[in-house]
SEPA-612386 format. One record per residue: residue in three letters; chain; residue number from 1; x, y, z of N, C-alpha, C in turn. Coordinates in steps of 0.2 Angstrom, whole numbers, plus 5000, padded with zeros to 4 digits. Last residue first. Layout:
<pts>
PT / koltor / bakol / ropa / n.east / n.north / n.up / ca.east / ca.north / ca.up / c.east / c.north / c.up
PT / Ala / A / NUM / X / Y / Z / X / Y / Z / X / Y / Z
...
</pts>
This chain:
<pts>
PT / koltor / bakol / ropa / n.east / n.north / n.up / ca.east / ca.north / ca.up / c.east / c.north / c.up
PT / Met / A / 120 / 5692 / 5627 / 5209 / 5687 / 5629 / 5210 / 5692 / 5639 / 5208
PT / Thr / A / 119 / 5697 / 5615 / 5208 / 5696 / 5619 / 5201 / 5693 / 5626 / 5204
PT / Leu / A / 118 / 5697 / 5607 / 5220 / 5704 / 5614 / 5216 / 5705 / 5615 / 5211
PT / Cys / A / 117 / 5681 / 5605 / 5220 / 5684 / 5611 / 5224 / 5692 / 5613 / 5224
PT / Lys / A / 116 / 5682 / 5598 / 5209 / 5679 / 5602 / 5208 / 5681 / 5606 / 5213
PT / Ile / A / 115 / 5690 / 5585 / 5215 / 5691 / 5589 / 5208 / 5689 / 5597 / 5208
PT / Leu / A / 114 / 5682 / 5584 / 5226 / 5689 / 5585 / 5226 / 5693 / 5589 / 5219
PT / Phe / A / 113 / 5672 / 5579 / 5222 / 5670 / 5583 / 5226 / 5677 / 5587 / 5224
PT / Asn / A / 112 / 5677 / 5565 / 5215 / 5675 / 5573 / 5209 / 5674 / 5577 / 5213
PT / Phe / A / 111 / 5681 / 5560 / 5224 / 5687 / 5561 / 5221 / 5685 / 5567 / 5215
PT / Leu / A / 110 / 5667 / 5557 / 5229 / 5672 / 5563 / 5235 / 5679 / 5560 / 5230
PT / Arg / A / 109 / 5662 / 5550 / 5221 / 5660 / 5554 / 5221 / 5666 / 5560 / 5225
PT / Arg / A / 108 / 5669 / 5537 / 5220 / 5671 / 5544 / 5215 / 5669 / 5549 / 5216
PT / Phe / A / 107 / 5669 / 5531 / 5232 / 5674 / 5534 / 5231 / 5676 / 5538 / 5224
PT / Ala / A / 106 / 5654 / 5529 / 5231 / 5657 / 5532 / 5234 / 5665 / 5537 / 5234
PT / Ala / A / 105 / 5659 / 5516 / 5223 / 5655 / 5523 / 5219 / 5656 / 5529 / 5224
PT / Gly / A / 104 / 5666 / 5507 / 5229 / 5670 / 5511 / 5224 / 5666 / 5520 / 5223
PT / Asp / A / 103 / 5670 / 5502 / 5241 / 5662 / 5505 / 5240 / 5666 / 5511 / 5235
PT / Gly / A / 102 / 5679 / 5497 / 5246 / 5675 / 5493 / 5241 / 5670 / 5497 / 5240
PT / Ala / A / 101 / 5679 / 5501 / 5265 / 5680 / 5497 / 5261 / 5677 / 5494 / 5255
PT / Lys / A / 100 / 5667 / 5517 / 5266 / 5669 / 5509 / 5268 / 5674 / 5507 / 5260
PT / Ile / A / 99 / 5670 / 5533 / 5269 / 5668 / 5530 / 5266 / 5670 / 5521 / 5267
PT / Pro / A / 98 / 5658 / 5543 / 5282 / 5664 / 5538 / 5278 / 5662 / 5535 / 5274
PT / Thr / A / 97 / 5647 / 5557 / 5275 / 5649 / 5549 / 5279 / 5654 / 5546 / 5277
PT / Met / A / 96 / 5651 / 5572 / 5276 / 5650 / 5568 / 5274 / 5652 / 5561 / 5278
PT / Glu / A / 95 / 5650 / 5584 / 5283 / 5642 / 5581 / 5283 / 5645 / 5576 / 5278
PT / Lys / A / 94 / 5662 / 5590 / 5282 / 5662 / 5587 / 5286 / 5655 / 5583 / 5288
PT / Ile / A / 93 / 5661 / 5594 / 5268 / 5665 / 5588 / 5270 / 5663 / 5586 / 5276
PT / Glu / A / 92 / 5652 / 5604 / 5267 / 5650 / 5599 / 5267 / 5654 / 5591 / 5267
PT / Arg / A / 91 / 5659 / 5614 / 5276 / 5651 / 5610 / 5279 / 5651 / 5604 / 5276
PT / Arg / A / 90 / 5668 / 5615 / 5266 / 5669 / 5614 / 5273 / 5664 / 5610 / 5273
PT / Tyr / A / 89 / 5660 / 5620 / 5255 / 5663 / 5616 / 5256 / 5668 / 5610 / 5258
PT / Ser / A / 88 / 5655 / 5634 / 5263 / 5649 / 5631 / 5261 / 5654 / 5622 / 5260
PT / Ala / A / 87 / 5666 / 5638 / 5263 / 5662 / 5638 / 5271 / 5660 / 5630 / 5267
PT / Leu / A / 86 / 5670 / 5641 / 5250 / 5675 / 5637 / 5253 / 5672 / 5637 / 5261
PT / Leu / A / 85 / 5659 / 5653 / 5251 / 5660 / 5645 / 5246 / 5664 / 5641 / 5249
PT / Pro / A / 84 / 5659 / 5662 / 5258 / 5653 / 5657 / 5258 / 5656 / 5653 / 5255
PT / Asp / A / 83 / 5672 / 5665 / 5267 / 5673 / 5665 / 5259 / 5667 / 5661 / 5258
PT / Gly / A / 82 / 5673 / 5667 / 5281 / 5673 / 5674 / 5275 / 5673 / 5674 / 5270
PT / Tyr / A / 81 / 5673 / 5661 / 5288 / 5669 / 5658 / 5287 / 5665 / 5665 / 5284
PT / Gln / A / 80 / 5687 / 5656 / 5293 / 5680 / 5650 / 5295 / 5677 / 5652 / 5290
PT / Lys / A / 79 / 5693 / 5669 / 5292 / 5697 / 5662 / 5290 / 5691 / 5657 / 5289
PT / Pro / A / 78 / 5685 / 5675 / 5303 / 5683 / 5675 / 5292 / 5685 / 5672 / 5289
PT / Leu / A / 77 / 5689 / 5669 / 5311 / 5683 / 5669 / 5311 / 5681 / 5670 / 5303
PT / Val / A / 76 / 5701 / 5670 / 5318 / 5697 / 5666 / 5317 / 5692 / 5664 / 5312
PT / Ala / A / 75 / 5703 / 5688 / 5321 / 5704 / 5685 / 5317 / 5703 / 5676 / 5314
PT / Ile / A / 74 / 5694 / 5687 / 5335 / 5690 / 5689 / 5330 / 5694 / 5691 / 5322
PT / Ala / A / 73 / 5701 / 5678 / 5342 / 5694 / 5676 / 5341 / 5691 / 5680 / 5334
PT / Asn / A / 72 / 5712 / 5684 / 5344 / 5712 / 5681 / 5339 / 5706 / 5675 / 5336
PT / Gln / A / 71 / 5709 / 5696 / 5349 / 5714 / 5698 / 5343 / 5711 / 5693 / 5340
PT / Tyr / A / 70 / 5706 / 5693 / 5363 / 5699 / 5695 / 5356 / 5704 / 5695 / 5350
PT / Gly / A / 69 / 5718 / 5686 / 5367 / 5711 / 5682 / 5368 / 5706 / 5686 / 5360
PT / Leu / A / 68 / 5726 / 5697 / 5368 / 5726 / 5692 / 5362 / 5721 / 5688 / 5362
PT / Glu / A / 67 / 5722 / 5706 / 5377 / 5721 / 5709 / 5370 / 5722 / 5701 / 5367
PT / Pro / A / 66 / 5719 / 5696 / 5389 / 5711 / 5699 / 5385 / 5714 / 5702 / 5377
PT / Val / A / 65 / 5727 / 5677 / 5385 / 5726 / 5686 / 5387 / 5722 / 5692 / 5386
PT / Asp / A / 64 / 5716 / 5666 / 5385 / 5722 / 5669 / 5384 / 5721 / 5676 / 5386
PT / Asn / A / 63 / 5703 / 5663 / 5388 / 5708 / 5659 / 5393 / 5715 / 5662 / 5390
PT / Ile / A / 62 / 5694 / 5666 / 5376 / 5693 / 5667 / 5382 / 5697 / 5666 / 5387
PT / Phe / A / 61 / 5696 / 5657 / 5367 / 5701 / 5663 / 5369 / 5698 / 5666 / 5374
PT / His / A / 60 / 5687 / 5646 / 5368 / 5692 / 5647 / 5371 / 5696 / 5650 / 5372
PT / Lys / A / 59 / 5675 / 5650 / 5358 / 5675 / 5654 / 5366 / 5681 / 5651 / 5372
PT / Ile / A / 58 / 5678 / 5649 / 5345 / 5681 / 5654 / 5348 / 5681 / 5655 / 5355
PT / Leu / A / 57 / 5672 / 5639 / 5339 / 5676 / 5640 / 5338 / 5680 / 5645 / 5341
PT / Glu / A / 56 / 5658 / 5638 / 5347 / 5664 / 5633 / 5350 / 5673 / 5636 / 5346
PT / Arg / A / 55 / 5652 / 5648 / 5338 / 5655 / 5649 / 5346 / 5660 / 5643 / 5348
PT / Ala / A / 54 / 5651 / 5642 / 5327 / 5653 / 5648 / 5328 / 5657 / 5649 / 5332
PT / Glu / A / 53 / 5642 / 5631 / 5330 / 5651 / 5629 / 5326 / 5655 / 5635 / 5330
PT / Gly / A / 52 / 5632 / 5640 / 5344 / 5632 / 5636 / 5338 / 5640 / 5634 / 5338
PT / Ser / A / 51 / 5633 / 5657 / 5341 / 5632 / 5652 / 5342 / 5633 / 5647 / 5341
PT / Thr / A / 50 / 5639 / 5674 / 5346 / 5640 / 5669 / 5343 / 5636 / 5663 / 5344
PT / Tyr / A / 49 / 5636 / 5683 / 5355 / 5632 / 5684 / 5351 / 5635 / 5680 / 5345
PT / Lys / A / 48 / 5645 / 5683 / 5367 / 5638 / 5683 / 5367 / 5633 / 5681 / 5362
PT / Ile / A / 47 / 5658 / 5682 / 5359 / 5658 / 5675 / 5361 / 5648 / 5674 / 5362
PT / Leu / A / 46 / 5659 / 5698 / 5363 / 5658 / 5691 / 5353 / 5655 / 5683 / 5356
PT / Arg / A / 45 / 5657 / 5702 / 5372 / 5650 / 5699 / 5370 / 5650 / 5696 / 5362
PT / Thr / A / 44 / 5670 / 5693 / 5376 / 5663 / 5691 / 5380 / 5657 / 5691 / 5375
PT / Leu / A / 43 / 5678 / 5705 / 5368 / 5678 / 5696 / 5366 / 5671 / 5690 / 5374
PT / Arg / A / 42 / 5674 / 5718 / 5374 / 5676 / 5716 / 5365 / 5673 / 5707 / 5363
PT / Gly / A / 41 / 5678 / 5715 / 5385 / 5673 / 5715 / 5385 / 5672 / 5714 / 5377
PT / Arg / A / 40 / 5693 / 5712 / 5383 / 5690 / 5706 / 5387 / 5682 / 5707 / 5386
PT / Pro / A / 39 / 5697 / 5723 / 5378 / 5697 / 5719 / 5376 / 5694 / 5711 / 5377
PT / Glu / A / 38 / 5688 / 5739 / 5378 / 5692 / 5733 / 5384 / 5691 / 5728 / 5379
PT / Asp / A / 37 / 5682 / 5747 / 5373 / 5688 / 5750 / 5372 / 5691 / 5743 / 5374
PT / Ile / A / 36 / 5664 / 5750 / 5365 / 5668 / 5744 / 5368 / 5676 / 5746 / 5367
PT / Lys / A / 35 / 5660 / 5755 / 5354 / 5657 / 5758 / 5358 / 5662 / 5753 / 5367
PT / Lys / A / 34 / 5664 / 5751 / 5342 / 5667 / 5757 / 5343 / 5663 / 5761 / 5350
PT / Glu / A / 33 / 5659 / 5736 / 5343 / 5668 / 5739 / 5345 / 5668 / 5745 / 5344
PT / Val / A / 32 / 5647 / 5736 / 5344 / 5651 / 5732 / 5348 / 5657 / 5737 / 5350
PT / Ala / A / 31 / 5640 / 5737 / 5335 / 5636 / 5738 / 5338 / 5640 / 5739 / 5345
PT / Glu / A / 30 / 5650 / 5740 / 5323 / 5644 / 5746 / 5324 / 5641 / 5746 / 5334
PT / Arg / A / 29 / 5653 / 5726 / 5324 / 5659 / 5729 / 5323 / 5652 / 5736 / 5324
PT / Phe / A / 28 / 5642 / 5719 / 5322 / 5647 / 5719 / 5327 / 5649 / 5725 / 5331
PT / Met / A / 27 / 5637 / 5724 / 5307 / 5634 / 5725 / 5315 / 5636 / 5722 / 5320
PT / Ser / A / 26 / 5649 / 5715 / 5301 / 5645 / 5723 / 5303 / 5644 / 5726 / 5308
PT / Gln / A / 25 / 5646 / 5703 / 5304 / 5654 / 5707 / 5306 / 5650 / 5713 / 5309
PT / Ser / A / 24 / 5633 / 5699 / 5298 / 5635 / 5698 / 5306 / 5644 / 5704 / 5310
PT / Tyr / A / 23 / 5636 / 5701 / 5285 / 5632 / 5707 / 5288 / 5633 / 5707 / 5296
PT / Ala / A / 22 / 5648 / 5694 / 5285 / 5650 / 5701 / 5284 / 5646 / 5703 / 5288
PT / Phe / A / 21 / 5639 / 5681 / 5287 / 5647 / 5682 / 5290 / 5645 / 5691 / 5290
PT / Asp / A / 20 / 5627 / 5674 / 5280 / 5626 / 5680 / 5285 / 5632 / 5684 / 5287
PT / Leu / A / 19 / 5634 / 5664 / 5273 / 5629 / 5669 / 5272 / 5630 / 5677 / 5275
PT / Pro / A / 18 / 5641 / 5657 / 5283 / 5644 / 5660 / 5280 / 5641 / 5667 / 5275
PT / Asn / A / 17 / 5635 / 5653 / 5296 / 5631 / 5654 / 5290 / 5634 / 5658 / 5287
PT / Gly / A / 16 / 5637 / 5655 / 5310 / 5638 / 5651 / 5307 / 5638 / 5649 / 5299
PT / Ser / A / 15 / 5626 / 5660 / 5316 / 5628 / 5655 / 5318 / 5632 / 5649 / 5316
PT / Phe / A / 14 / 5627 / 5675 / 5329 / 5628 / 5675 / 5322 / 5631 / 5666 / 5322
PT / Pro / A / 13 / 5614 / 5684 / 5335 / 5620 / 5679 / 5337 / 5621 / 5677 / 5328
PT / Glu / A / 12 / 5609 / 5699 / 5333 / 5608 / 5691 / 5332 / 5612 / 5688 / 5332
PT / Leu / A / 11 / 5608 / 5711 / 5347 / 5611 / 5709 / 5340 / 5607 / 5702 / 5340
PT / Asp / A / 10 / 5603 / 5724 / 5353 / 5601 / 5716 / 5355 / 5603 / 5714 / 5346
PT / Val / A / 9 / 5613 / 5734 / 5366 / 5610 / 5734 / 5360 / 5609 / 5726 / 5358
PT / Gln / A / 8 / 5617 / 5736 / 5380 / 5609 / 5737 / 5375 / 5608 / 5735 / 5374
PT / Ala / A / 7 / 5628 / 5737 / 5379 / 5627 / 5730 / 5383 / 5617 / 5731 / 5382
PT / Ala / A / 6 / 5633 / 5748 / 5375 / 5633 / 5742 / 5371 / 5630 / 5738 / 5372
PT / Ser / A / 5 / 5629 / 5757 / 5385 / 5628 / 5759 / 5382 / 5627 / 5751 / 5376
PT / Gln / A / 4 / 5641 / 5755 / 5394 / 5634 / 5751 / 5397 / 5629 / 5753 / 5391
PT / Glu / A / 3 / 5651 / 5759 / 5389 / 5653 / 5749 / 5389 / 5645 / 5751 / 5390
PT / Lys / A / 2 / 5651 / 5771 / 5392 / 5651 / 5766 / 5383 / 5648 / 5760 / 5384
PT / Met / A / 1 / 5652 / 5772 / 5403 / 5647 / 5775 / 5401 / 5647 / 5769 / 5394
</pts>
């Protein structure tokens, strides 16, 4: 009975924007965790209510033992998206173009970026 009521909830998928993480996490807990006791059901809904980079990060946990899969998925998301500043630095690093040999200006930009990260 609890599972049927949870299936009708319409949540926005979490796309990986760190600024939306706390809101999405809170809504998921309210709409799913309070209504679904079974870990596999929670995990399938967690995957359903994520998209893009966030979904790619957790979808492979469906292959784990149900209890571990959900625990692992729910633990990895805050590590990746729970700190908006750190997550924005991660995203910036992913979007950097490779530095070509002899490109001193690009190397200085990277060096300054790393200093900024280390002093935050």
